[in-house]
RORO-891437 format. One record per residue: x, y, z of N, C-alpha, C in turn. Coordinates in Angstrom, 2 decimals. Layout:
RORO-891437
n.east	n.north	n.up	ca.east	ca.north	ca.up	c.east	c.north	c.up
X	Y	Z	X	Y	Z	X	Y	Z
...
end
This chain:
RORO-891437
n.east	n.north	n.up	ca.east	ca.north	ca.up	c.east	c.north	c.up
14.45	16.94	-0.28	14.57	15.92	-1.32	13.38	15.95	-2.29
12.19	16.16	-1.73	10.99	16.18	-2.58	11.04	17.30	-3.60
11.61	18.45	-3.20	11.72	19.58	-4.13	12.73	19.27	-5.23
13.81	18.61	-4.89	14.82	18.23	-5.88	14.23	17.26	-6.90
13.47	16.28	-6.42	12.83	15.32	-7.32	11.91	16.04	-8.28
11.11	16.98	-7.75	10.16	17.71	-8.59	10.89	18.56	-9.62
11.94	19.25	-9.22	12.69	20.11	-10.14	13.35	19.30	-11.25
13.92	18.16	-10.89	14.52	17.29	-11.91	13.47	16.78	-12.88
12.32	16.43	-12.35	11.23	15.95	-13.21	10.79	17.04	-14.17
10.65	18.27	-13.68	10.23	19.37	-14.55	11.26	19.62	-15.64
12.53	19.54	-15.28	13.59	19.73	-16.28	13.54	18.68	-17.37
13.40	17.42	-16.95	13.31	16.32	-17.92	12.09	16.47	-18.79
10.96	16.85	-18.18	9.71	17.01	-18.91	9.82	18.10	-19.97
10.39	19.24	-19.60	10.53	20.35	-20.54	11.43	19.96	-21.72
12.54	19.28	-21.41	13.47	18.86	-22.47	12.79	17.89	-23.43
12.11	16.88	-22.88	11.49	15.87	-23.73	10.34	16.44	-24.55
9.50	17.27	-23.91	8.35	17.82	-24.63	8.75	18.82	-25.70
9.96	19.35	-25.58	10.43	20.29	-26.60	10.59	19.60	-27.96
10.73	18.27	-27.95	10.85	17.55	-29.21	9.56	17.60	-30.04
8.44	17.88	-29.38	7.18	18.01	-30.12	7.19	19.24	-31.02
8.12	20.17	-30.75	8.24	21.36	-31.58	8.74	21.03	-32.98
9.31	19.84	-33.14	9.79	19.43	-34.45	8.65	19.12	-35.41
7.46	18.89	-34.84	6.29	18.60	-35.66	5.70	19.92	-36.16
5.34	20.02	-37.42	4.79	21.28	-37.96	3.60	21.77	-37.15
3.52	23.08	-36.95	2.47	23.68	-36.13	1.08	23.35	-36.66
0.96	23.17	-37.97	-0.35	22.89	-38.58	-0.87	21.51	-38.19
0.02	20.59	-37.85	-0.36	19.23	-37.48	-0.65	19.19	-35.98
-1.74	19.82	-35.56	-2.04	19.99	-34.14	-2.26	18.66	-33.43
-2.99	17.76	-34.07	-3.33	16.50	-33.43	-2.09	15.70	-33.07
-1.20	15.48	-34.03	0.00	14.70	-33.76	0.93	15.43	-32.80
0.93	16.75	-32.87	1.74	17.54	-31.95	1.29	17.33	-30.51
-0.05	17.32	-30.31	-0.61	17.08	-28.99	-0.28	15.67	-28.49
-0.44	14.69	-29.38	-0.20	13.30	-28.99	1.26	13.10	-28.57
2.18	13.60	-29.38	3.60	13.45	-29.09	3.95	14.15	-27.78
3.46	15.38	-27.60	3.74	16.14	-26.38	3.20	15.44	-25.15
1.97	14.94	-25.24	1.35	14.26	-24.10	2.11	13.00	-23.71
2.48	12.19	-24.70	3.13	10.93	-24.38	4.60	11.11	-24.00
5.21	12.19	-24.45	6.54	12.51	-23.94	6.46	12.91	-22.47
5.35	13.55	-22.08	5.14	13.87	-20.67	5.03	12.59	-19.84
4.28	11.63	-20.34	4.15	10.35	-19.64	5.52	9.67	-19.53
6.27	9.73	-20.62	7.60	9.12	-20.63	8.51	9.77	-19.60
8.42	11.09	-19.47	9.23	11.79	-18.46	8.81	11.38	-17.05
7.50	11.15	-16.84	7.02	10.65	-15.54	7.63	9.29	-15.23
7.61	8.41	-16.24	8.13	7.05	-16.05	9.63	7.07	-15.78
10.35	7.93	-16.50	11.80	8.04	-16.29	12.11	8.43	-14.84
11.36	9.40	-14.33	11.60	9.87	-12.96	11.18	8.82	-11.93
10.10	8.12	-12.21	9.68	7.03	-11.32	10.77	5.97	-11.24
11.34	5.64	-12.38	12.43	4.64	-12.40	13.66	5.17	-11.69
14.00	6.44	-11.94	15.21	7.02	-11.35	15.13	7.09	-9.83
13.92	7.35	-9.31	13.76	7.50	-7.86	12.95	6.36	-7.25
13.04	5.19	-7.87	12.22	4.04	-7.45	12.53	3.59	-6.03
13.71	3.90	-5.52	14.04	3.47	-4.15	13.19	4.20	-3.11
12.60	5.33	-3.49	11.74	6.08	-2.57	10.26	5.70	-2.74
9.98	4.84	-3.71	8.59	4.52	-4.06	7.87	3.83	-2.91
6.65	4.31	-2.66	5.81	3.70	-1.62	5.58	2.24	-1.97
5.68	1.36	-0.98	5.47	-0.07	-1.19	4.25	-0.53	-0.41
3.52	-1.45	-1.00	2.37	-2.05	-0.32	2.83	-2.90	0.85
1.97	-3.01	1.83	2.14	-4.04	2.86	0.81	-4.77	2.93
0.79	-5.99	3.44	-0.45	-6.77	3.43	-1.63	-6.06	4.08
-1.38	-5.16	5.03	-2.49	-4.55	5.74	-3.18	-3.44	4.97
-2.50	-2.87	3.93	-3.12	-1.74	3.26	-3.37	-1.94	1.77
-3.27	-3.17	1.31	-3.64	-3.45	-0.07	-5.17	-3.33	-0.19
-5.62	-2.66	-1.26	-7.06	-2.52	-1.47	-7.60	-3.82	-2.05
-7.96	-4.73	-1.20	-8.40	-6.06	-1.60	-9.91	-6.13	-1.66
-10.44	-7.34	-1.86	-11.89	-7.53	-1.95	-12.59	-7.15	-0.65
-11.85	-7.26	0.45	-12.46	-6.94	1.75	-12.83	-5.47	1.86
-12.09	-4.62	1.17	-12.41	-3.19	1.25	-12.65	-2.58	-0.12
-13.25	-3.35	-1.00	-13.54	-2.87	-2.35	-14.47	-1.67	-2.33
-15.28	-1.58	-1.27	-16.19	-0.42	-1.17	-15.43	0.89	-1.08
-14.24	0.85	-0.48	-13.41	2.05	-0.40	-13.06	2.52	-1.81
-12.76	1.56	-2.70	-12.45	1.90	-4.09	-13.64	2.55	-4.77
-14.83	2.03	-4.51	-16.04	2.57	-5.13	-16.31	3.99	-4.63
-16.11	4.22	-3.35	-16.31	5.57	-2.81	-15.21	6.52	-3.29
-14.03	5.96	-3.57	-12.95	6.78	-4.14	-13.33	7.27	-5.53
-14.02	6.42	-6.30	-14.51	6.83	-7.62	-15.50	7.98	-7.47
-16.40	7.85	-6.49	-17.35	8.94	-6.22	-16.63	10.22	-5.83
-15.57	10.08	-5.04	-14.79	11.26	-4.62	-14.17	11.96	-5.82
-13.68	11.18	-6.78	-13.10	11.75	-7.99	-14.12	12.54	-8.78
-15.34	12.00	-8.89	-16.42	12.71	-9.59	-16.84	13.94	-8.80
-16.92	13.79	-7.48	-17.33	14.90	-6.63	-16.40	16.09	-6.71
-15.08	15.85	-6.66	-14.13	16.96	-6.71	-14.11	17.61	-8.09
-14.38	16.81	-9.12	-14.45	17.35	-10.48	-15.55	18.40	-10.59
-16.67	18.15	-9.92	-17.80	19.09	-9.94	-17.64	20.19	-8.89
-17.20	19.80	-7.69	-17.16	20.74	-6.56	-16.16	21.87	-6.76
-15.04	21.59	-7.44	-14.01	22.62	-7.57	-14.48	23.79	-8.43
-15.59	23.60	-9.15	-16.11	24.69	-9.98	-16.61	25.86	-9.13
-16.83	25.57	-7.86	-17.25	26.64	-6.95	-16.17	27.73	-6.87
-14.91	27.34	-7.03	-13.81	28.31	-7.00	-13.98	29.33	-8.12
-14.32	28.85	-9.31	-14.46	29.75	-10.46	-15.74	30.58	-10.37
-16.72	30.07	-9.61	-17.94	30.84	-9.41	-17.68	31.97	-8.42
-16.92	31.69	-7.38	-16.61	32.70	-6.36	-15.52	33.67	-6.82
-14.61	33.17	-7.64	-13.49	34.00	-8.11	-13.41	33.92	-9.64
-14.34	34.55	-10.33	-14.38	34.45	-11.80	-13.12	34.98	-12.49
-12.36	35.85	-11.79	-11.16	36.40	-12.40	-10.12	35.31	-12.68
-10.21	34.17	-11.95	-9.29	33.06	-12.21	-9.56	32.48	-13.59
-10.84	32.25	-13.87	-11.21	31.73	-15.18	-10.93	32.71	-16.30
-11.00	34.01	-15.98	-10.78	35.04	-17.00	-9.35	35.00	-17.55
-8.42	34.43	-16.79	-7.04	34.37	-17.26	-6.91	33.46	-18.48
-7.92	32.61	-18.72	-7.88	31.70	-19.86	-8.48	32.32	-21.12
-9.13	33.47	-21.00	-9.80	34.07	-22.15	-8.89	34.27	-23.36
-7.66	34.76	-23.16	-6.79	34.93	-24.34	-6.49	33.63	-25.08
-6.70	32.47	-24.39	-6.39	31.19	-25.00	-7.63	30.46	-25.51
-8.80	31.11	-25.43	-10.04	30.42	-25.76	-10.10	29.96	-27.22
-9.58	30.77	-28.13	-9.58	30.37	-29.54	-8.77	29.09	-29.74
-7.63	29.03	-29.05	-6.78	27.84	-29.14	-7.47	26.63	-28.52
-8.12	26.85	-27.36	-8.83	25.75	-26.67	-9.94	25.20	-27.55
-10.72	26.09	-28.16	-11.80	25.64	-29.04	-11.25	24.90	-30.25
-10.10	25.34	-30.73	-9.50	24.74	-31.91	-9.02	23.32	-31.66
-8.45	23.08	-30.46	-7.89	21.76	-30.17	-8.92	20.79	-29.60
-10.09	21.31	-29.19	-11.05	20.44	-28.51	-11.52	19.29	-29.40
-11.61	19.53	-30.70	-12.08	18.48	-31.60	-11.14	17.28	-31.63
-9.88	17.50	-31.25	-8.92	16.41	-31.26	-9.01	15.54	-30.02
-9.80	15.96	-29.03	-9.95	15.19	-27.81	-10.63	13.85	-28.06
-11.30	13.74	-29.23	-11.97	12.48	-29.55	-10.98	11.41	-30.02
-9.74	11.80	-30.25	-8.72	10.84	-30.66	-8.52	9.80	-29.56
-8.54	8.49	-29.90	-8.33	7.45	-28.88	-7.03	7.63	-28.12
-5.98	8.08	-28.81	-4.68	8.25	-28.15	-4.75	9.36	-27.09
-5.40	10.47	-27.41	-5.50	11.58	-26.47	-6.47	11.24	-25.34
-7.57	10.57	-25.68	-8.55	10.18	-24.66	-7.91	9.21	-23.67
-7.16	8.23	-24.18	-6.50	7.26	-23.31	-5.45	7.93	-22.43
-4.74	8.88	-23.01	-3.76	9.64	-22.22	-4.44	10.35	-21.06
-5.58	10.99	-21.34	-6.26	11.80	-20.33	-6.82	10.96	-19.19
-7.34	9.77	-19.51	-8.04	9.00	-18.49	-7.20	7.89	-17.87
-6.05	7.55	-18.48	-5.25	6.46	-17.93	-3.79	6.83	-17.70
-3.07	7.06	-18.80	-1.61	7.19	-18.68	-1.20	8.41	-17.86
-1.88	9.53	-18.07	-1.52	10.74	-17.30	-1.81	10.56	-15.81
-3.06	10.22	-15.43	-3.33	10.10	-13.98	-2.54	9.02	-13.28
-2.33	7.89	-13.94	-1.59	6.79	-13.29	-0.14	7.19	-13.06
0.53	7.69	-14.11	1.95	8.04	-13.96	2.14	9.25	-13.04
1.20	10.21	-13.11	1.30	11.39	-12.23	1.13	11.01	-10.77
0.21	10.10	-10.49	-0.01	9.70	-9.09	1.15	8.89	-8.53
1.70	8.00	-9.34	2.84	7.23	-8.85	4.00	8.15	-8.52
4.19	9.19	-9.34	5.26	10.14	-9.09	4.93	11.10	-7.94
3.73	11.72	-8.00	3.37	12.76	-7.03	3.10	12.20	-5.64
2.33	11.12	-5.56	2.01	10.56	-4.25	2.88	9.35	-3.92
3.18	8.53	-4.93	3.99	7.34	-4.66	5.42	7.66	-4.25
5.96	8.78	-4.78	7.35	9.14	-4.47	7.43	10.45	-3.68
6.96	11.55	-4.26	7.11	12.87	-3.62	6.38	12.92	-2.28
5.14	12.47	-2.24	4.37	12.44	-1.00	5.05	11.56	0.04
5.51	10.40	-0.38	6.13	9.44	0.53	7.41	10.00	1.14
8.25	10.62	0.31	9.48	11.22	0.81	9.18	12.32	1.82
8.23	13.19	1.47	7.87	14.31	2.36	7.25	13.82	3.66
6.43	12.78	3.58	5.76	12.25	4.77	6.76	11.66	5.76
7.74	10.94	5.27	8.73	10.33	6.16	9.55	11.36	6.92
9.82	12.50	6.28	10.67	13.51	6.89	9.91	14.56	7.69
8.71	14.92	7.23	8.03	16.07	7.81	6.60	15.81	8.27
6.09	14.60	8.09	4.75	14.29	8.58	3.64	14.48	7.55
2.42	14.17	7.99	1.29	14.10	7.07	0.87	15.44	6.49
0.75	16.46	7.34	0.24	17.76	6.87	1.16	18.35	5.81
2.44	18.31	6.07	3.41	18.83	5.09	3.36	18.02	3.81
3.29	16.70	3.94	3.28	15.83	2.75	2.06	16.10	1.88
0.89	16.23	2.51	-0.34	16.53	1.77	-0.21	17.86	1.04
0.29	18.87	1.76	0.36	20.23	1.22	1.38	20.35	0.10
2.60	19.89	0.34	3.67	20.09	-0.65	3.43	19.25	-1.89
2.94	18.03	-1.74	2.70	17.18	-2.92	1.57	17.76	-3.77
0.53	18.31	-3.11	-0.57	18.93	-3.84	-0.12	20.21	-4.54
0.69	21.01	-3.84	1.16	22.28	-4.41	2.06	22.04	-5.63
3.00	21.11	-5.51	3.91	20.83	-6.62	3.17	20.20	-7.79
2.21	19.35	-7.49	1.37	18.74	-8.52	0.60	19.82	-9.28
0.04	20.79	-8.55	-0.71	21.87	-9.16	0.19	22.80	-9.96
1.36	23.09	-9.40	2.30	24.00	-10.05	2.76	23.47	-11.40
2.83	22.16	-11.54	3.29	21.54	-12.78	2.31	21.71	-13.94
1.11	22.23	-13.67	0.12	22.40	-14.73	0.28	23.73	-15.48
1.03	24.64	-14.92	1.49	25.85	-15.62	0.40	26.81	-16.10
-0.79	26.76	-15.52	-1.77	27.84	-15.76	-2.68	27.94	-14.55
-3.22	29.15	-14.32	-3.92	29.44	-13.07	-5.17	28.60	-12.85
-6.08	28.48	-13.85	-7.28	27.66	-13.61	-6.96	26.21	-13.28
-6.03	25.62	-14.04	-5.67	24.23	-13.76	-4.90	24.10	-12.45
-4.18	25.16	-12.07	-3.48	25.13	-10.79	-4.46	24.91	-9.65
-5.56	25.68	-9.62	-6.53	25.55	-8.53	-7.29	24.22	-8.61
-7.60	23.78	-9.82	-8.26	22.48	-9.98	-7.38	21.36	-9.47
-6.11	21.38	-9.88	-5.17	20.33	-9.47	-4.85	20.42	-7.99
-4.82	21.64	-7.45	-4.55	21.80	-6.02	-5.67	21.15	-5.19
-6.92	21.40	-5.56	-8.06	20.78	-4.86	-7.98	19.25	-4.94
-7.69	18.75	-6.14	-7.58	17.31	-6.34	-6.43	16.73	-5.52
-5.29	17.41	-5.54	-4.12	16.93	-4.81	-4.32	16.90	-3.31
-4.96	17.93	-2.77	-5.24	17.97	-1.32	-6.19	16.84	-0.92
-7.20	16.60	-1.75	-8.15	15.52	-1.46	-7.45	14.16	-1.49
-6.64	13.93	-2.52	-5.95	12.66	-2.64	-4.98	12.46	-1.48
-4.27	13.52	-1.10	-3.36	13.42	0.03	-4.08	13.05	1.31
-5.25	13.66	1.53	-6.04	13.35	2.72	-6.45	11.88	2.73
-6.92	11.38	1.60	-7.33	9.98	1.53	-6.14	9.03	1.64
-4.99	9.46	1.14	-3.78	8.63	1.26	-3.43	8.41	2.72
-3.54	9.48	3.52	-3.27	9.37	4.96	-4.37	8.55	5.65
-5.61	8.82	5.28	-6.74	8.14	5.91	-6.70	6.63	5.69
-6.40	6.21	4.46	-6.41	4.78	4.13	-5.04	4.12	4.27
-4.00	4.94	4.55	-2.63	4.43	4.62	-2.23	3.76	3.30
-2.67	4.39	2.20	-2.39	3.84	0.87	-2.37	4.98	-0.14
-1.18	5.38	-0.59	-1.10	6.51	-1.51	-1.70	6.19	-2.88
-1.82	4.90	-3.20	-2.30	4.54	-4.53	-3.81	4.63	-4.67
-4.51	4.98	-3.60	-5.93	5.27	-3.74	-6.09	6.51	-4.62
-5.02	7.32	-4.68	-5.03	8.49	-5.54	-5.18	8.16	-7.01
-4.67	7.01	-7.42	-4.82	6.59	-8.82	-6.30	6.45	-9.16
-7.06	5.81	-8.26	-8.50	5.61	-8.49	-9.22	6.95	-8.56
-8.93	7.84	-7.60	-9.59	9.15	-7.57	-9.23	9.97	-8.80
-7.95	9.97	-9.15	-7.47	10.77	-10.28	-8.05	10.26	-11.60
-8.05	8.95	-11.79	-8.63	8.36	-13.00	-10.11	8.69	-13.10
-10.84	8.55	-11.98	-12.27	8.85	-11.97	-12.53	10.32	-12.30
-11.72	11.20	-11.72	-11.86	12.64	-11.97	-11.65	12.95	-13.45
-10.54	12.44	-14.02	-10.24	12.72	-15.42	-11.23	12.08	-16.36
-11.66	10.86	-16.04	-12.59	10.16	-16.90	-13.94	10.87	-16.93
-14.42	11.28	-15.76	-15.71	11.97	-15.71	-15.63	13.30	-16.47
-14.55	14.05	-16.25	-14.39	15.33	-16.94	-14.28	15.14	-18.45
-13.54	14.10	-18.86	-13.35	13.85	-20.29	-14.64	13.42	-20.96
-15.40	12.56	-20.28	-16.67	12.09	-20.85	-17.64	13.25	-20.99
-17.72	14.09	-19.97	-18.62	15.25	-20.05	-18.21	16.19	-21.17
-16.91	16.40	-21.30	-16.43	17.36	-22.29	-16.48	16.80	-23.71
-16.06	15.54	-23.87	-15.94	14.98	-25.20	-17.25	14.42	-25.74
-18.04	13.81	-24.86	-19.26	13.13	-25.30	-20.50	13.99	-25.08
-20.59	14.64	-23.93	-21.77	15.46	-23.62	-21.61	16.91	-24.04
-20.40	17.27	-24.51	-20.17	18.64	-24.97	-20.19	19.66	-23.86
-19.73	19.27	-22.69	-19.70	20.18	-21.53	-18.54	21.16	-21.68
-18.86	22.42	-21.98	-17.84	23.46	-22.13	-17.97	24.42	-20.96
-17.02	24.36	-20.04	-17.09	25.15	-18.81	-17.22	26.63	-19.10
-16.48	27.10	-20.11	-16.48	28.53	-20.39	-17.81	29.04	-20.97
-18.70	28.09	-21.36	-19.99	28.49	-21.90	-21.13	28.28	-20.90
-20.81	27.80	-19.68	-21.84	27.51	-18.70	-22.32	28.79	-18.02
-23.62	28.80	-17.70	-24.17	29.94	-16.97	-23.81	29.82	-15.49
-23.99	30.91	-14.75	-23.71	30.88	-13.30	-24.61	29.87	-12.61
-25.85	29.75	-13.08	-26.79	28.79	-12.49	-26.27	27.36	-12.65
-25.81	27.03	-13.86	-25.27	25.69	-14.11	-24.02	25.43	-13.29
-23.17	26.46	-13.19	-21.97	26.35	-12.36	-22.34	26.04	-10.92
-23.33	26.76	-10.41	-23.74	26.61	-9.02	-24.33	25.21	-8.78
-25.20	24.76	-9.68	-25.82	23.43	-9.55	-24.74	22.34	-9.57
-23.80	22.45	-10.52	-22.71	21.48	-10.60	-21.89	21.47	-9.32
-21.56	22.65	-8.82	-20.73	22.75	-7.61	-21.44	22.16	-6.40
-22.73	22.46	-6.23	-23.48	21.93	-5.08	-23.59	20.41	-5.16
-23.88	19.89	-6.36	-23.92	18.44	-6.54	-22.58	17.81	-6.18
-21.50	18.45	-6.64	-20.17	17.92	-6.37	-19.85	17.93	-4.89
-20.23	18.99	-4.19	-19.97	19.09	-2.75	-20.69	17.98	-2.00
-21.96	17.72	-2.35	-22.71	16.65	-1.69	-22.08	15.29	-1.96
-21.70	15.04	-3.22	-21.07	13.77	-3.57	-19.74	13.62	-2.83
-18.98	14.71	-2.77	-17.67	14.69	-2.11	-17.81	14.44	-0.62
-18.72	15.14	0.03	-18.92	14.96	1.48	-19.39	13.54	1.79
-20.27	13.02	0.95	-20.76	11.65	1.14	-19.61	10.65	1.01
-18.76	10.83	-0.01	-17.65	9.90	-0.22	-16.63	9.99	0.92
-16.37	11.21	1.41	-15.44	11.37	2.53	-15.98	10.66	3.77
-17.27	10.86	4.05	-17.90	10.22	5.21	-17.81	8.70	5.10
-18.13	8.17	3.91	-18.17	6.72	3.73	-16.77	6.11	3.76
-15.78	6.80	3.20	-14.41	6.26	3.25	-13.90	6.27	4.69
-14.24	7.33	5.45	-13.91	7.34	6.88	-14.54	6.16	7.59
-15.82	5.93	7.31	-16.57	4.84	7.94	-15.97	3.48	7.58
-15.71	3.26	6.29	-15.18	1.98	5.84	-13.77	1.75	6.36
-12.97	2.83	6.44	-11.61	2.70	6.94	-11.59	2.29	8.41
-12.46	2.91	9.20	-12.55	2.54	10.62	-13.04	1.11	10.79
-14.02	0.71	9.99	-14.51	-0.67	10.05	-13.42	-1.66	9.67
-12.65	-1.30	8.64	-11.57	-2.18	8.20	-10.51	-2.32	9.29
-10.19	-1.21	9.95	-9.20	-1.25	11.04	-9.69	-2.15	12.17
-10.99	-2.09	12.49	-11.54	-2.95	13.54	-11.46	-4.42	13.15
-11.77	-4.72	11.87	-11.71	-6.10	11.41	-10.28	-6.64	11.47
-9.32	-5.78	11.09	-7.93	-6.21	11.12	-7.46	-6.49	12.54
-7.92	-5.69	13.52	-7.56	-5.92	14.92	-8.14	-7.25	15.40
-9.39	-7.52	15.02	-10.04	-8.77	15.42	-9.31	-9.96	14.81
-8.97	-9.86	13.49	-8.26	-10.95	12.81	-6.90	-11.18	13.46
-6.24	-10.09	13.85	-4.91	-10.18	14.47	-5.00	-10.91	15.82
-6.03	-10.58	16.60	-6.19	-11.22	17.91	-6.52	-12.69	17.76
-7.35	-13.02	16.75	-7.74	-14.41	16.55	-6.59	-15.26	16.06
-5.66	-14.60	15.31	-4.51	-15.35	14.81	-3.44	-15.53	15.90
end
């Protein structure tokens, strides 16, 4: 079922985004905006169509004030994976080389990233709608039928595959596997929204405001970024494990007292 949902979503997405072709090629900014928001619209359509499979909160796993620290560590995890995944491109530079033919296009469109519409899409609408679809529906369907390991793997793989290029595939795969792990750990797939938003926001701020261009970074900078990310990621994983276990103990105590 999860594969069918993904295939239908891809079909709807391709059809809707094809309407951006009606905009003249010279109008790159509006073409990007229309294409991006049609993608969000396709996500919403599929979420609505398959809403009966949507993960639902229960009182025990809502991220409330009692476990707000988990949310804060999830933000750290999003930043950590954004930096740590660069180790892949350091170890396997041929993956990044696949983007070289598109570098002129990437440099050309980068100036439009400062547009409020595109920035908002990158840090809010895309990660929120993608997570509700990928983890809220696809992960949930896969988990009920085949268990945690399969759900983490297939939801991450399909999420990565939908990015349609090799560098983003590996970046999205790392992010998807991490989010799936935390979804199982916290018993809440929507923790992925926090991690995904943090990841995209940190990457966007570095790229748009600090001028961080990955393709222009030296190996030394790549290595420093990756090591920093690994430390941040390991720390956040440890702390979310710790907070989750503490929360489970508190819930058991509250249950006994009630």
